[in-house]
N, C-alpha and C positions, 0 to 999 in steps of 0.2 A: 388486486395485487398479484403479480406474476409468480411469486413464490408458492402459491397454493394451487396453481394450474398443473394438472398431471402431465401435460405435454412438455412444459418447461422443466419439471422435475426429471422426467425421463431423458431429456437432452443432456442435462448436467450429470446424470448418473453414468453416462457412457465414458469410455476412456478419453475421448476428445474433449468432453465436457470437463473432466477432471483437469486436463492440461490447461484449459481456458481458465478455470478457477485458480489453479496454482500460479499461472502466469499473471493473472490479475492481482493476486495477493502479493506477489513479488514486486510488481510494478508499484503498488500502493506503498509497500515498505520502502522501496528505493526513493520514491517521491517524497515520503515523509522525512526520511533522513536527509535528503538534499534540502528540503525546506528548512529544517532545523539548522543545518549548517549555514545556509545562506542568511538566515535571520539572526544568527548569533551576533551579539554585540561585541565589539572589540574590547579586549582587556586593557584597562588603563594602567600606565606605569605608575608605580609607587614613588612618590617624591622623597619622602623622609625615611627611607629604609636603608 
C-alpha cells in the first residue's frame, strides 16, 4: 500500500503535494455534485392539486 511508504508521504507533505491533494478533493466534490445533478429524476406534475 502506497500510503505507508515514506517516499510517498514525503511527496504529499510538500507544498506541491498539498496543492495536488486539494485539487483532487475539489475535483471529486465537483464530480459528485455533477453526478447527483445529472442523475436526478424529473419532478412529476401534480394532476389533482
